[in-house]
C-alpha atoms as a printed R data frame, in Angstrom:
   type eleno elety resid chain resno      x       y       z
1  ATOM     1    CA   MET     A     1  3.745  10.641 -23.811
2  ATOM     2    CA   ALA     A     2  0.184  10.717 -22.718
3  ATOM     3    CA   TYR     A     3 -0.637   9.394 -19.263
4  ATOM     4    CA   HIS     A     4 -3.100   6.842 -19.209
5  ATOM     5    CA   LYS     A     5 -4.996   5.873 -16.090
6  ATOM     6    CA   LYS     A     6 -4.076   2.487 -14.851
7  ATOM     7    CA   SER     A     7 -6.629   0.052 -15.829
8  ATOM     8    CA   LEU     A     8 -7.554  -3.670 -15.408
9  ATOM     9    CA   ALA     A     9 -6.677  -4.453 -18.992
10 ATOM    10    CA   THR     A    10 -3.116  -3.447 -18.327
11 ATOM    11    CA   GLU     A    11 -2.723  -5.339 -15.371
12 ATOM    12    CA   PRO     A    12 -1.612  -8.665 -16.689
13 ATOM    13    CA   VAL     A    13  1.147  -6.771 -18.781
14 ATOM    14    CA   ARG     A    14  2.177  -4.819 -15.852
15 ATOM    15    CA   ARG     A    15  2.617  -8.036 -13.647
16 ATOM    16    CA   TYR     A    16  4.461  -9.805 -16.412
17 ATOM    17    CA   LEU     A    17  7.012  -6.731 -17.019
18 ATOM    18    CA   LEU     A    18  7.477  -6.400 -13.047
19 ATOM    19    CA   GLN     A    19  8.574  -9.963 -12.770
20 ATOM    20    CA   MET     A    20 11.133  -9.245 -15.652
21 ATOM    21    CA   ILE     A    21 12.468  -6.220 -13.836
22 ATOM    22    CA   ALA     A    22 12.481  -8.087 -10.596
23 ATOM    23    CA   LYS     A    23 14.682 -10.784 -12.250
24 ATOM    24    CA   SER     A    24 16.889  -8.576 -14.001
25 ATOM    25    CA   GLY     A    25 20.586  -7.996 -13.226
26 ATOM    26    CA   SER     A    26 22.718  -5.036 -12.870
27 ATOM    27    CA   GLU     A    27 22.561  -4.010 -16.531
28 ATOM    28    CA   PRO     A    28 19.321  -3.134 -18.403
29 ATOM    29    CA   GLU     A    29 17.843  -5.822 -20.289
30 ATOM    30    CA   ARG     A    30 15.817  -5.221 -23.490
31 ATOM    31    CA   LEU     A    31 12.250  -6.078 -23.192
32 ATOM    32    CA   LEU     A    32 10.484  -8.206 -25.864
33 ATOM    33    CA   PRO     A    33  8.785  -5.903 -28.749
34 ATOM    34    CA   GLU     A    34  5.295  -4.808 -28.068
35 ATOM    35    CA   ARG     A    35  4.010  -7.047 -30.821
36 ATOM    36    CA   ASP     A    36  5.630 -10.164 -29.302
37 ATOM    37    CA   LEU     A    37  4.312  -9.167 -25.657
38 ATOM    38    CA   ALA     A    38  0.772  -8.758 -27.201
39 ATOM    39    CA   GLU     A    39  0.969 -12.315 -28.762
40 ATOM    40    CA   LYS     A    40  2.419 -13.855 -25.955
41 ATOM    41    CA   LEU     A    41 -0.016 -12.429 -23.426
42 ATOM    42    CA   HIS     A    42 -2.992 -12.549 -25.834
43 ATOM    43    CA   LEU     A    43 -3.635  -8.921 -25.553
44 ATOM    44    CA   SER     A    44 -4.015  -5.936 -27.991
45 ATOM    45    CA   ARG     A    45 -0.919  -3.915 -28.686
46 ATOM    46    CA   VAL     A    46 -2.449  -0.931 -27.509
47 ATOM    47    CA   THR     A    47 -2.788  -2.464 -24.162
48 ATOM    48    CA   VAL     A    48  0.680  -3.518 -24.039
49 ATOM    49    CA   ARG     A    49  1.819   0.021 -25.131
50 ATOM    50    CA   ARG     A    50 -0.097   1.649 -22.294
51 ATOM    51    CA   ALA     A    51  1.196  -0.787 -19.665
52 ATOM    52    CA   ILE     A    52  4.787   0.157 -20.858
53 ATOM    53    CA   GLU     A    53  3.910   3.806 -20.588
54 ATOM    54    CA   GLU     A    54  2.649   3.255 -17.081
55 ATOM    55    CA   LEU     A    55  5.939   1.616 -16.183
56 ATOM    56    CA   GLU     A    56  8.109   4.090 -17.948
57 ATOM    57    CA   ASN     A    57  6.216   6.908 -16.201
58 ATOM    58    CA   VAL     A    58  7.405   5.650 -12.952
59 ATOM    59    CA   ASN     A    59 10.831   4.686 -14.027
60 ATOM    60    CA   TYR     A    60 10.646   0.963 -13.858
61 ATOM    61    CA   ILE     A    61 11.105   0.847 -17.647
62 ATOM    62    CA   ILE     A    62 13.683   3.024 -19.661
63 ATOM    63    CA   ARG     A    63 14.868   3.897 -23.197
64 ATOM    64    CA   LEU     A    64 18.460   3.907 -23.949
65 ATOM    65    CA   PRO     A    65 19.871   6.666 -26.265
66 ATOM    66    CA   GLY     A    66 21.024   4.975 -29.649
67 ATOM    67    CA   ARG     A    67 19.182   1.970 -28.839
68 ATOM    68    CA   ARG     A    68 15.599   0.722 -29.791
69 ATOM    69    CA   GLY     A    69 13.105  -0.485 -27.506
70 ATOM    70    CA   ALA     A    70 12.492  -0.458 -23.973
71 ATOM    71    CA   PHE     A    71 14.638  -2.061 -21.191
72 ATOM    72    CA   THR     A    72 14.524  -2.879 -17.626
73 ATOM    73    CA   ASN     A    73 15.788  -0.051 -15.106
74 ATOM    74    CA   PRO     A    74 18.447  -1.994 -13.049
75 ATOM    75    CA   ALA     A    75 18.017   0.626 -10.271
76 ATOM    76    CA   MET     A    76 14.191  -0.284  -9.748
77 ATOM    77    CA   SER     A    77 14.779  -4.305  -9.888
78 ATOM    78    CA   SER     A    78 14.790  -4.464  -5.994
79 ATOM    79    CA   LYS     A    79 11.767  -2.271  -5.770
80 ATOM    80    CA   ALA     A    80 10.022  -4.415  -8.416
81 ATOM    81    CA   GLU     A    81  9.905  -7.357  -6.095
82 ATOM    82    CA   HIS     A    82  7.904  -5.431  -3.593
83 ATOM    83    CA   ALA     A    83  5.663  -4.152  -6.316
84 ATOM    84    CA   ILE     A    84  4.451  -7.487  -7.734
85 ATOM    85    CA   VAL     A    85  0.580  -8.149  -6.569
86 ATOM    86    CA   ILE     A    86 -0.920 -11.518  -7.058
């Protein structure tokens, strides 16, 4: 996956996803599909994809073998609480 610089465009998605990660439990929770997140946040799918890649690169989001989609990383849920910037 290509690395993308953090941008202001991805910030709303990152904040939303970090909140989900902070609230997640001890099991990985499947995130909404990119298309649904883009609609919900009124952003482009490319912007959503870049935000997911950014969080995946720092292990807040994981991919599970044999399962489709992106998931919260339970190991990072306590760290996500401190990463949320308002």
